[in-house]
mmCIF file of the protein (N, C-alpha, C, O) and its ligand, coordinates in Angstrom:
data_MODEL
# 
_entry.id   MODEL 
# 
loop_
_entity.id 
_entity.type 
_entity.pdbx_number_of_molecules 
1 polymer     1 
2 non-polymer 1 
# 
_entity_poly.entity_id                      1 
_entity_poly.type                           'polypeptide(L)' 
_entity_poly.nstd_linkage                   no 
_entity_poly.nstd_monomer                   no 
_entity_poly.pdbx_seq_one_letter_code       
;(UNK)(UNK)(UNK)(UNK)(UNK)(UNK)(UNK)(UNK)(UNK)(UNK)(UNK)(UNK)(UNK)(UNK)(UNK)(UNK)
(UNK)(UNK)(UNK)(UNK)(UNK)(UNK)(UNK)(UNK)(UNK)(UNK)(UNK)(UNK)(UNK)(UNK)(UNK)(UNK)
(UNK)(UNK)(UNK)(UNK)(UNK)(UNK)(UNK)(UNK)(UNK)(UNK)(UNK)(UNK)(UNK)(UNK)(UNK)(UNK)
;
_entity_poly.pdbx_seq_one_letter_code_can   XXXXXXXXXXXXXXXXXXXXXXXXXXXXXXXXXXXXXXXXXXXXXXXX 
_entity_poly.pdbx_strand_id                 A 
# 
loop_
_entity_poly_seq.entity_id 
_entity_poly_seq.num 
_entity_poly_seq.mon_id 
_entity_poly_seq.hetero 
1 1  UNK n 
1 2  UNK n 
1 3  UNK n 
1 4  UNK n 
1 5  UNK n 
1 6  UNK n 
1 7  UNK n 
1 8  UNK n 
1 9  UNK n 
1 10 UNK n 
1 11 UNK n 
1 12 UNK n 
1 13 UNK n 
1 14 UNK n 
1 15 UNK n 
1 16 UNK n 
1 17 UNK n 
1 18 UNK n 
1 19 UNK n 
1 20 UNK n 
1 21 UNK n 
1 22 UNK n 
1 23 UNK n 
1 24 UNK n 
1 25 UNK n 
1 26 UNK n 
1 27 UNK n 
1 28 UNK n 
1 29 UNK n 
1 30 UNK n 
1 31 UNK n 
1 32 UNK n 
1 33 UNK n 
1 34 UNK n 
1 35 UNK n 
1 36 UNK n 
1 37 UNK n 
1 38 UNK n 
1 39 UNK n 
1 40 UNK n 
1 41 UNK n 
1 42 UNK n 
1 43 UNK n 
1 44 UNK n 
1 45 UNK n 
1 46 UNK n 
1 47 UNK n 
1 48 UNK n 
# 
loop_
_struct_asym.id 
_struct_asym.entity_id 
A 1 
B 2 
# 
loop_
_chem_comp.id 
_chem_comp.type 
_chem_comp.mon_nstd_flag 
UNK 'L-peptide linking' . 
ZN  non-polymer         . 
# 
_pdbx_entity_nonpoly.entity_id   2 
_pdbx_entity_nonpoly.name        ? 
_pdbx_entity_nonpoly.comp_id     ZN 
# 
_pdbx_nonpoly_scheme.asym_id         B 
_pdbx_nonpoly_scheme.entity_id       2 
_pdbx_nonpoly_scheme.mon_id          ZN 
_pdbx_nonpoly_scheme.ndb_seq_num     1 
_pdbx_nonpoly_scheme.pdb_seq_num     101 
_pdbx_nonpoly_scheme.auth_seq_num    101 
_pdbx_nonpoly_scheme.pdb_mon_id      ZN 
_pdbx_nonpoly_scheme.auth_mon_id     ZN 
_pdbx_nonpoly_scheme.pdb_strand_id   A 
_pdbx_nonpoly_scheme.pdb_ins_code    . 
# 
loop_
_atom_site.group_PDB 
_atom_site.id 
_atom_site.type_symbol 
_atom_site.label_atom_id 
_atom_site.label_alt_id 
_atom_site.label_comp_id 
_atom_site.label_asym_id 
_atom_site.label_entity_id 
_atom_site.label_seq_id 
_atom_site.pdbx_PDB_ins_code 
_atom_site.Cartn_x 
_atom_site.Cartn_y 
_atom_site.Cartn_z 
_atom_site.occupancy 
_atom_site.B_iso_or_equiv 
_atom_site.pdbx_formal_charge 
_atom_site.auth_seq_id 
_atom_site.auth_comp_id 
_atom_site.auth_asym_id 
_atom_site.auth_atom_id 
_atom_site.pdbx_PDB_model_num 
ATOM   1   N  N  . UNK A 1 1  ? -30.688 -41.503 1.110  1.00 0.00 ? 1   UNK A N  1 
ATOM   2   C  CA . UNK A 1 1  ? -31.152 -41.885 2.441  1.00 0.00 ? 1   UNK A CA 1 
ATOM   3   C  C  . UNK A 1 1  ? -31.193 -43.407 2.572  1.00 0.00 ? 1   UNK A C  1 
ATOM   4   O  O  . UNK A 1 1  ? -31.549 -44.131 1.642  1.00 0.00 ? 1   UNK A O  1 
ATOM   5   N  N  . UNK A 1 2  ? -30.821 -43.849 3.745  1.00 0.00 ? 2   UNK A N  1 
ATOM   6   C  CA . UNK A 1 2  ? -30.935 -45.271 4.053  1.00 0.00 ? 2   UNK A CA 1 
ATOM   7   C  C  . UNK A 1 2  ? -32.150 -45.452 4.956  1.00 0.00 ? 2   UNK A C  1 
ATOM   8   O  O  . UNK A 1 2  ? -32.645 -44.498 5.556  1.00 0.00 ? 2   UNK A O  1 
ATOM   9   N  N  . UNK A 1 3  ? -32.617 -46.686 5.038  1.00 0.00 ? 3   UNK A N  1 
ATOM   10  C  CA . UNK A 1 3  ? -33.778 -46.929 5.884  1.00 0.00 ? 3   UNK A CA 1 
ATOM   11  C  C  . UNK A 1 3  ? -33.367 -47.732 7.114  1.00 0.00 ? 3   UNK A C  1 
ATOM   12  O  O  . UNK A 1 3  ? -32.694 -48.757 7.012  1.00 0.00 ? 3   UNK A O  1 
ATOM   13  N  N  . UNK A 1 4  ? -33.777 -47.255 8.250  1.00 0.00 ? 4   UNK A N  1 
ATOM   14  C  CA . UNK A 1 4  ? -33.573 -47.987 9.499  1.00 0.00 ? 4   UNK A CA 1 
ATOM   15  C  C  . UNK A 1 4  ? -34.412 -49.270 9.398  1.00 0.00 ? 4   UNK A C  1 
ATOM   16  O  O  . UNK A 1 4  ? -35.639 -49.198 9.338  1.00 0.00 ? 4   UNK A O  1 
ATOM   17  N  N  . UNK A 1 5  ? -33.761 -50.441 9.380  1.00 0.00 ? 5   UNK A N  1 
ATOM   18  C  CA . UNK A 1 5  ? -34.526 -51.679 9.190  1.00 0.00 ? 5   UNK A CA 1 
ATOM   19  C  C  . UNK A 1 5  ? -35.428 -52.044 10.366 1.00 0.00 ? 5   UNK A C  1 
ATOM   20  O  O  . UNK A 1 5  ? -36.336 -52.864 10.229 1.00 0.00 ? 5   UNK A O  1 
ATOM   21  N  N  . UNK A 1 6  ? -35.179 -51.440 11.503 1.00 0.00 ? 6   UNK A N  1 
ATOM   22  C  CA . UNK A 1 6  ? -35.955 -51.783 12.697 1.00 0.00 ? 6   UNK A CA 1 
ATOM   23  C  C  . UNK A 1 6  ? -37.264 -50.995 12.746 1.00 0.00 ? 6   UNK A C  1 
ATOM   24  O  O  . UNK A 1 6  ? -38.338 -51.581 12.885 1.00 0.00 ? 6   UNK A O  1 
ATOM   25  N  N  . UNK A 1 7  ? -37.176 -49.683 12.634 1.00 0.00 ? 7   UNK A N  1 
ATOM   26  C  CA . UNK A 1 7  ? -38.389 -48.856 12.765 1.00 0.00 ? 7   UNK A CA 1 
ATOM   27  C  C  . UNK A 1 7  ? -38.845 -48.263 11.438 1.00 0.00 ? 7   UNK A C  1 
ATOM   28  O  O  . UNK A 1 7  ? -39.864 -47.574 11.383 1.00 0.00 ? 7   UNK A O  1 
ATOM   29  N  N  . UNK A 1 8  ? -38.075 -48.534 10.336 1.00 0.00 ? 8   UNK A N  1 
ATOM   30  C  CA . UNK A 1 8  ? -38.420 -48.089 8.977  1.00 0.00 ? 8   UNK A CA 1 
ATOM   31  C  C  . UNK A 1 8  ? -38.286 -46.580 8.774  1.00 0.00 ? 8   UNK A C  1 
ATOM   32  O  O  . UNK A 1 8  ? -38.774 -46.036 7.784  1.00 0.00 ? 8   UNK A O  1 
ATOM   33  N  N  . UNK A 1 9  ? -37.631 -45.917 9.704  1.00 0.00 ? 9   UNK A N  1 
ATOM   34  C  CA . UNK A 1 9  ? -37.424 -44.486 9.559  1.00 0.00 ? 9   UNK A CA 1 
ATOM   35  C  C  . UNK A 1 9  ? -36.294 -44.235 8.576  1.00 0.00 ? 9   UNK A C  1 
ATOM   36  O  O  . UNK A 1 9  ? -35.374 -45.047 8.475  1.00 0.00 ? 9   UNK A O  1 
ATOM   37  N  N  . UNK A 1 10 ? -36.348 -43.120 7.846  1.00 0.00 ? 10  UNK A N  1 
ATOM   38  C  CA . UNK A 1 10 ? -35.263 -42.792 6.948  1.00 0.00 ? 10  UNK A CA 1 
ATOM   39  C  C  . UNK A 1 10 ? -34.110 -42.180 7.728  1.00 0.00 ? 10  UNK A C  1 
ATOM   40  O  O  . UNK A 1 10 ? -34.313 -41.330 8.595  1.00 0.00 ? 10  UNK A O  1 
ATOM   41  N  N  . UNK A 1 11 ? -32.883 -42.627 7.407  1.00 0.00 ? 11  UNK A N  1 
ATOM   42  C  CA . UNK A 1 11 ? -31.689 -42.175 8.106  1.00 0.00 ? 11  UNK A CA 1 
ATOM   43  C  C  . UNK A 1 11 ? -30.687 -41.703 7.061  1.00 0.00 ? 11  UNK A C  1 
ATOM   44  O  O  . UNK A 1 11 ? -30.466 -42.382 6.058  1.00 0.00 ? 11  UNK A O  1 
ATOM   45  N  N  . UNK A 1 12 ? -30.084 -40.551 7.290  1.00 0.00 ? 12  UNK A N  1 
ATOM   46  C  CA . UNK A 1 12 ? -29.073 -40.026 6.383  1.00 0.00 ? 12  UNK A CA 1 
ATOM   47  C  C  . UNK A 1 12 ? -27.738 -40.722 6.671  1.00 0.00 ? 12  UNK A C  1 
ATOM   48  O  O  . UNK A 1 12 ? -27.193 -40.611 7.769  1.00 0.00 ? 12  UNK A O  1 
ATOM   49  N  N  . UNK A 1 13 ? -27.225 -41.437 5.672  1.00 0.00 ? 13  UNK A N  1 
ATOM   50  C  CA . UNK A 1 13 ? -25.961 -42.180 5.863  1.00 0.00 ? 13  UNK A CA 1 
ATOM   51  C  C  . UNK A 1 13 ? -24.802 -41.268 6.247  1.00 0.00 ? 13  UNK A C  1 
ATOM   52  O  O  . UNK A 1 13 ? -23.875 -41.685 6.942  1.00 0.00 ? 13  UNK A O  1 
ATOM   53  N  N  . UNK A 1 14 ? -24.861 -40.035 5.792  1.00 0.00 ? 14  UNK A N  1 
ATOM   54  C  CA . UNK A 1 14 ? -23.744 -39.115 6.036  1.00 0.00 ? 14  UNK A CA 1 
ATOM   55  C  C  . UNK A 1 14 ? -23.667 -38.622 7.477  1.00 0.00 ? 14  UNK A C  1 
ATOM   56  O  O  . UNK A 1 14 ? -22.599 -38.230 7.947  1.00 0.00 ? 14  UNK A O  1 
ATOM   57  N  N  . UNK A 1 15 ? -24.772 -38.640 8.160  1.00 0.00 ? 15  UNK A N  1 
ATOM   58  C  CA . UNK A 1 15 ? -24.787 -38.124 9.524  1.00 0.00 ? 15  UNK A CA 1 
ATOM   59  C  C  . UNK A 1 15 ? -25.184 -39.187 10.551 1.00 0.00 ? 15  UNK A C  1 
ATOM   60  O  O  . UNK A 1 15 ? -25.234 -38.909 11.749 1.00 0.00 ? 15  UNK A O  1 
ATOM   61  N  N  . UNK A 1 16 ? -25.463 -40.388 10.086 1.00 0.00 ? 16  UNK A N  1 
ATOM   62  C  CA . UNK A 1 16 ? -25.921 -41.449 10.995 1.00 0.00 ? 16  UNK A CA 1 
ATOM   63  C  C  . UNK A 1 16 ? -24.865 -41.762 12.047 1.00 0.00 ? 16  UNK A C  1 
ATOM   64  O  O  . UNK A 1 16 ? -23.698 -41.991 11.731 1.00 0.00 ? 16  UNK A O  1 
ATOM   65  N  N  . UNK A 1 17 ? -25.292 -41.767 13.286 1.00 0.00 ? 17  UNK A N  1 
ATOM   66  C  CA . UNK A 1 17 ? -24.369 -42.076 14.383 1.00 0.00 ? 17  UNK A CA 1 
ATOM   67  C  C  . UNK A 1 17 ? -24.362 -43.565 14.674 1.00 0.00 ? 17  UNK A C  1 
ATOM   68  O  O  . UNK A 1 17 ? -23.385 -44.103 15.196 1.00 0.00 ? 17  UNK A O  1 
ATOM   69  N  N  . UNK A 1 18 ? -25.445 -44.219 14.337 1.00 0.00 ? 18  UNK A N  1 
ATOM   70  C  CA . UNK A 1 18 ? -25.583 -45.628 14.696 1.00 0.00 ? 18  UNK A CA 1 
ATOM   71  C  C  . UNK A 1 18 ? -25.626 -46.465 13.435 1.00 0.00 ? 18  UNK A C  1 
ATOM   72  O  O  . UNK A 1 18 ? -26.550 -46.352 12.630 1.00 0.00 ? 18  UNK A O  1 
ATOM   73  N  N  . UNK A 1 19 ? -24.627 -47.297 13.272 1.00 0.00 ? 19  UNK A N  1 
ATOM   74  C  CA . UNK A 1 19 ? -24.616 -48.186 12.121 1.00 0.00 ? 19  UNK A CA 1 
ATOM   75  C  C  . UNK A 1 19 ? -23.894 -49.462 12.473 1.00 0.00 ? 19  UNK A C  1 
ATOM   76  O  O  . UNK A 1 19 ? -23.094 -49.510 13.408 1.00 0.00 ? 19  UNK A O  1 
ATOM   77  N  N  . UNK A 1 20 ? -24.188 -50.499 11.706 1.00 0.00 ? 20  UNK A N  1 
ATOM   78  C  CA . UNK A 1 20 ? -23.533 -51.768 11.933 1.00 0.00 ? 20  UNK A CA 1 
ATOM   79  C  C  . UNK A 1 20 ? -23.402 -52.484 10.601 1.00 0.00 ? 20  UNK A C  1 
ATOM   80  O  O  . UNK A 1 20 ? -24.188 -52.251 9.684  1.00 0.00 ? 20  UNK A O  1 
ATOM   81  N  N  . UNK A 1 21 ? -22.411 -53.353 10.496 1.00 0.00 ? 21  UNK A N  1 
ATOM   82  C  CA . UNK A 1 21 ? -22.245 -54.136 9.291  1.00 0.00 ? 21  UNK A CA 1 
ATOM   83  C  C  . UNK A 1 21 ? -22.705 -55.549 9.554  1.00 0.00 ? 21  UNK A C  1 
ATOM   84  O  O  . UNK A 1 21 ? -22.404 -56.152 10.584 1.00 0.00 ? 21  UNK A O  1 
ATOM   85  N  N  . UNK A 1 22 ? -23.445 -56.055 8.587  1.00 0.00 ? 22  UNK A N  1 
ATOM   86  C  CA . UNK A 1 22 ? -23.893 -57.432 8.717  1.00 0.00 ? 22  UNK A CA 1 
ATOM   87  C  C  . UNK A 1 22 ? -23.803 -58.091 7.354  1.00 0.00 ? 22  UNK A C  1 
ATOM   88  O  O  . UNK A 1 22 ? -24.450 -57.646 6.406  1.00 0.00 ? 22  UNK A O  1 
ATOM   89  N  N  . UNK A 1 23 ? -23.006 -59.151 7.244  1.00 0.00 ? 23  UNK A N  1 
ATOM   90  C  CA . UNK A 1 23 ? -22.812 -59.886 6.006  1.00 0.00 ? 23  UNK A CA 1 
ATOM   91  C  C  . UNK A 1 23 ? -22.475 -58.959 4.831  1.00 0.00 ? 23  UNK A C  1 
ATOM   92  O  O  . UNK A 1 23 ? -23.037 -59.076 3.742  1.00 0.00 ? 23  UNK A O  1 
ATOM   93  N  N  . UNK A 1 24 ? -21.551 -58.044 5.085  1.00 0.00 ? 24  UNK A N  1 
ATOM   94  C  CA . UNK A 1 24 ? -21.054 -57.181 4.023  1.00 0.00 ? 24  UNK A CA 1 
ATOM   95  C  C  . UNK A 1 24 ? -21.904 -55.972 3.677  1.00 0.00 ? 24  UNK A C  1 
ATOM   96  O  O  . UNK A 1 24 ? -21.540 -55.193 2.796  1.00 0.00 ? 24  UNK A O  1 
ATOM   97  N  N  . UNK A 1 25 ? -23.017 -55.806 4.349  1.00 0.00 ? 25  UNK A N  1 
ATOM   98  C  CA . UNK A 1 25 ? -23.894 -54.671 4.086  1.00 0.00 ? 25  UNK A CA 1 
ATOM   99  C  C  . UNK A 1 25 ? -23.937 -53.799 5.338  1.00 0.00 ? 25  UNK A C  1 
ATOM   100 O  O  . UNK A 1 25 ? -23.946 -54.298 6.464  1.00 0.00 ? 25  UNK A O  1 
ATOM   101 N  N  . UNK A 1 26 ? -23.963 -52.483 5.114  1.00 0.00 ? 26  UNK A N  1 
ATOM   102 C  CA . UNK A 1 26 ? -24.041 -51.577 6.249  1.00 0.00 ? 26  UNK A CA 1 
ATOM   103 C  C  . UNK A 1 26 ? -25.488 -51.158 6.477  1.00 0.00 ? 26  UNK A C  1 
ATOM   104 O  O  . UNK A 1 26 ? -26.199 -50.783 5.545  1.00 0.00 ? 26  UNK A O  1 
ATOM   105 N  N  . UNK A 1 27 ? -25.898 -51.230 7.709  1.00 0.00 ? 27  UNK A N  1 
ATOM   106 C  CA . UNK A 1 27 ? -27.256 -50.831 8.092  1.00 0.00 ? 27  UNK A CA 1 
ATOM   107 C  C  . UNK A 1 27 ? -27.163 -49.610 9.005  1.00 0.00 ? 27  UNK A C  1 
ATOM   108 O  O  . UNK A 1 27 ? -26.272 -49.505 9.848  1.00 0.00 ? 27  UNK A O  1 
ATOM   109 N  N  . UNK A 1 28 ? -28.096 -48.704 8.814  1.00 0.00 ? 28  UNK A N  1 
ATOM   110 C  CA . UNK A 1 28 ? -28.098 -47.446 9.580  1.00 0.00 ? 28  UNK A CA 1 
ATOM   111 C  C  . UNK A 1 28 ? -29.324 -47.387 10.473 1.00 0.00 ? 28  UNK A C  1 
ATOM   112 O  O  . UNK A 1 28 ? -30.399 -47.881 10.132 1.00 0.00 ? 28  UNK A O  1 
ATOM   113 N  N  . UNK A 1 29 ? -29.128 -46.766 11.630 1.00 0.00 ? 29  UNK A N  1 
ATOM   114 C  CA . UNK A 1 29 ? -30.207 -46.716 12.632 1.00 0.00 ? 29  UNK A CA 1 
ATOM   115 C  C  . UNK A 1 29 ? -30.392 -45.305 13.159 1.00 0.00 ? 29  UNK A C  1 
ATOM   116 O  O  . UNK A 1 29 ? -29.464 -44.496 13.158 1.00 0.00 ? 29  UNK A O  1 
ATOM   117 N  N  . UNK A 1 30 ? -31.614 -45.025 13.611 1.00 0.00 ? 30  UNK A N  1 
ATOM   118 C  CA . UNK A 1 30 ? -31.926 -43.692 14.117 1.00 0.00 ? 30  UNK A CA 1 
ATOM   119 C  C  . UNK A 1 30 ? -31.533 -43.551 15.583 1.00 0.00 ? 30  UNK A C  1 
ATOM   120 O  O  . UNK A 1 30 ? -31.360 -42.436 16.075 1.00 0.00 ? 30  UNK A O  1 
ATOM   121 N  N  . UNK A 1 31 ? -31.391 -44.668 16.277 1.00 0.00 ? 31  UNK A N  1 
ATOM   122 C  CA . UNK A 1 31 ? -31.175 -44.620 17.722 1.00 0.00 ? 31  UNK A CA 1 
ATOM   123 C  C  . UNK A 1 31 ? -30.432 -45.870 18.180 1.00 0.00 ? 31  UNK A C  1 
ATOM   124 O  O  . UNK A 1 31 ? -30.481 -46.905 17.516 1.00 0.00 ? 31  UNK A O  1 
ATOM   125 N  N  . UNK A 1 32 ? -29.745 -45.772 19.318 1.00 0.00 ? 32  UNK A N  1 
ATOM   126 C  CA . UNK A 1 32 ? -29.011 -46.940 19.813 1.00 0.00 ? 32  UNK A CA 1 
ATOM   127 C  C  . UNK A 1 32 ? -29.922 -48.138 20.084 1.00 0.00 ? 32  UNK A C  1 
ATOM   128 O  O  . UNK A 1 32 ? -29.495 -49.286 19.958 1.00 0.00 ? 32  UNK A O  1 
ATOM   129 N  N  . UNK A 1 33 ? -31.166 -47.872 20.453 1.00 0.00 ? 33  UNK A N  1 
ATOM   130 C  CA . UNK A 1 33 ? -32.099 -48.963 20.718 1.00 0.00 ? 33  UNK A CA 1 
ATOM   131 C  C  . UNK A 1 33 ? -32.397 -49.776 19.463 1.00 0.00 ? 33  UNK A C  1 
ATOM   132 O  O  . UNK A 1 33 ? -32.541 -50.997 19.522 1.00 0.00 ? 33  UNK A O  1 
ATOM   133 N  N  . UNK A 1 34 ? -32.488 -49.080 18.316 1.00 0.00 ? 34  UNK A N  1 
ATOM   134 C  CA . UNK A 1 34 ? -32.742 -49.770 17.049 1.00 0.00 ? 34  UNK A CA 1 
ATOM   135 C  C  . UNK A 1 34 ? -31.530 -50.610 16.655 1.00 0.00 ? 34  UNK A C  1 
ATOM   136 O  O  . UNK A 1 34 ? -31.674 -51.729 16.162 1.00 0.00 ? 34  UNK A O  1 
ATOM   137 N  N  . UNK A 1 35 ? -30.340 -50.062 16.875 1.00 0.00 ? 35  UNK A N  1 
ATOM   138 C  CA . UNK A 1 35 ? -29.114 -50.794 16.561 1.00 0.00 ? 35  UNK A CA 1 
ATOM   139 C  C  . UNK A 1 35 ? -29.024 -52.051 17.433 1.00 0.00 ? 35  UNK A C  1 
ATOM   140 O  O  . UNK A 1 35 ? -28.686 -53.129 16.944 1.00 0.00 ? 35  UNK A O  1 
ATOM   141 N  N  . UNK A 1 36 ? -29.327 -51.904 18.710 1.00 0.00 ? 36  UNK A N  1 
ATOM   142 C  CA . UNK A 1 36 ? -29.265 -53.035 19.638 1.00 0.00 ? 36  UNK A CA 1 
ATOM   143 C  C  . UNK A 1 36 ? -30.275 -54.112 19.241 1.00 0.00 ? 36  UNK A C  1 
ATOM   144 O  O  . UNK A 1 36 ? -29.978 -55.305 19.306 1.00 0.00 ? 36  UNK A O  1 
ATOM   145 N  N  . UNK A 1 37 ? -31.460 -53.686 18.834 1.00 0.00 ? 37  UNK A N  1 
ATOM   146 C  CA . UNK A 1 37 ? -32.490 -54.643 18.434 1.00 0.00 ? 37  UNK A CA 1 
ATOM   147 C  C  . UNK A 1 37 ? -32.050 -55.407 17.190 1.00 0.00 ? 37  UNK A C  1 
ATOM   148 O  O  . UNK A 1 37 ? -32.253 -56.617 17.087 1.00 0.00 ? 37  UNK A O  1 
ATOM   149 N  N  . UNK A 1 38 ? -31.444 -54.686 16.249 1.00 0.00 ? 38  UNK A N  1 
ATOM   150 C  CA . UNK A 1 38 ? -30.958 -55.336 15.027 1.00 0.00 ? 38  UNK A CA 1 
ATOM   151 C  C  . UNK A 1 38 ? -29.853 -56.340 15.347 1.00 0.00 ? 38  UNK A C  1 
ATOM   152 O  O  . UNK A 1 38 ? -29.870 -57.470 14.859 1.00 0.00 ? 38  UNK A O  1 
ATOM   153 N  N  . UNK A 1 39 ? -28.902 -55.924 16.162 1.00 0.00 ? 39  UNK A N  1 
ATOM   154 C  CA . UNK A 1 39 ? -27.765 -56.796 16.469 1.00 0.00 ? 39  UNK A CA 1 
ATOM   155 C  C  . UNK A 1 39 ? -28.180 -58.029 17.270 1.00 0.00 ? 39  UNK A C  1 
ATOM   156 O  O  . UNK A 1 39 ? -27.535 -59.076 17.210 1.00 0.00 ? 39  UNK A O  1 
ATOM   157 N  N  . UNK A 1 40 ? -29.246 -57.881 18.002 1.00 0.00 ? 40  UNK A N  1 
ATOM   158 C  CA . UNK A 1 40 ? -29.742 -58.996 18.796 1.00 0.00 ? 40  UNK A CA 1 
ATOM   159 C  C  . UNK A 1 40 ? -30.345 -60.083 17.894 1.00 0.00 ? 40  UNK A C  1 
ATOM   160 O  O  . UNK A 1 40 ? -30.209 -61.276 18.164 1.00 0.00 ? 40  UNK A O  1 
ATOM   161 N  N  . UNK A 1 41 ? -31.009 -59.648 16.822 1.00 0.00 ? 41  UNK A N  1 
ATOM   162 C  CA . UNK A 1 41 ? -31.648 -60.605 15.928 1.00 0.00 ? 41  UNK A CA 1 
ATOM   163 C  C  . UNK A 1 41 ? -31.672 -60.064 14.498 1.00 0.00 ? 41  UNK A C  1 
ATOM   164 O  O  . UNK A 1 41 ? -32.734 -59.696 13.996 1.00 0.00 ? 41  UNK A O  1 
ATOM   165 N  N  . UNK A 1 42 ? -30.499 -60.011 13.832 1.00 0.00 ? 42  UNK A N  1 
ATOM   166 C  CA . UNK A 1 42 ? -30.396 -59.385 12.512 1.00 0.00 ? 42  UNK A CA 1 
ATOM   167 C  C  . UNK A 1 42 ? -31.312 -60.020 11.475 1.00 0.00 ? 42  UNK A C  1 
ATOM   168 O  O  . UNK A 1 42 ? -31.847 -59.318 10.617 1.00 0.00 ? 42  UNK A O  1 
ATOM   169 N  N  . UNK A 1 43 ? -31.499 -61.316 11.537 1.00 0.00 ? 43  UNK A N  1 
ATOM   170 C  CA . UNK A 1 43 ? -32.276 -62.000 10.501 1.00 0.00 ? 43  UNK A CA 1 
ATOM   171 C  C  . UNK A 1 43 ? -33.747 -61.590 10.496 1.00 0.00 ? 43  UNK A C  1 
ATOM   172 O  O  . UNK A 1 43 ? -34.444 -61.719 9.489  1.00 0.00 ? 43  UNK A O  1 
ATOM   173 N  N  . UNK A 1 44 ? -34.185 -61.108 11.612 1.00 0.00 ? 44  UNK A N  1 
ATOM   174 C  CA . UNK A 1 44 ? -35.564 -60.645 11.714 1.00 0.00 ? 44  UNK A CA 1 
ATOM   175 C  C  . UNK A 1 44 ? -35.781 -59.365 10.899 1.00 0.00 ? 44  UNK A C  1 
ATOM   176 O  O  . UNK A 1 44 ? -36.885 -59.089 10.429 1.00 0.00 ? 44  UNK A O  1 
ATOM   177 N  N  . UNK A 1 45 ? -34.691 -58.587 10.744 1.00 0.00 ? 45  UNK A N  1 
ATOM   178 C  CA . UNK A 1 45 ? -34.824 -57.265 10.129 1.00 0.00 ? 45  UNK A CA 1 
ATOM   179 C  C  . UNK A 1 45 ? -34.134 -57.110 8.779  1.00 0.00 ? 45  UNK A C  1 
ATOM   180 O  O  . UNK A 1 45 ? -34.422 -56.157 8.055  1.00 0.00 ? 45  UNK A O  1 
ATOM   181 N  N  . UNK A 1 46 ? -33.243 -58.010 8.426  1.00 0.00 ? 46  UNK A N  1 
ATOM   182 C  CA . UNK A 1 46 ? -32.387 -57.739 7.271  1.00 0.00 ? 46  UNK A CA 1 
ATOM   183 C  C  . UNK A 1 46 ? -33.066 -57.878 5.910  1.00 0.00 ? 46  UNK A C  1 
ATOM   184 O  O  . UNK A 1 46 ? -32.506 -57.414 4.917  1.00 0.00 ? 46  UNK A O  1 
ATOM   185 N  N  . UNK A 1 47 ? -34.204 -58.472 5.820  1.00 0.00 ? 47  UNK A N  1 
ATOM   186 C  CA . UNK A 1 47 ? -34.858 -58.616 4.515  1.00 0.00 ? 47  UNK A CA 1 
ATOM   187 C  C  . UNK A 1 47 ? -35.803 -57.471 4.241  1.00 0.00 ? 47  UNK A C  1 
ATOM   188 O  O  . UNK A 1 47 ? -37.021 -57.639 4.192  1.00 0.00 ? 47  UNK A O  1 
ATOM   189 N  N  . UNK A 1 48 ? -35.221 -56.316 4.067  1.00 0.00 ? 48  UNK A N  1 
ATOM   190 C  CA . UNK A 1 48 ? -36.028 -55.109 3.832  1.00 0.00 ? 48  UNK A CA 1 
ATOM   191 C  C  . UNK A 1 48 ? -35.722 -54.548 2.455  1.00 0.00 ? 48  UNK A C  1 
ATOM   192 O  O  . UNK A 1 48 ? -36.295 -53.533 2.061  1.00 0.00 ? 48  UNK A O  1 
HETATM 193 ZN ZN . ZN  B 2 .  ? -35.018 -46.543 14.394 1.00 0.00 2 101 ZN  A ZN 1 
# 
């Protein structure tokens, strides 16, 4: 399981619909809103 860096929810990488790559690492999200929040300010969330 991966962790949604925005809301800290656990997300299954195999079924995750929302993901983004940032500096070579893939981040998974539970919802489009979490993905949008991350992409808007990745540095706020990436140190998890
Ligand atoms: Zn989320």
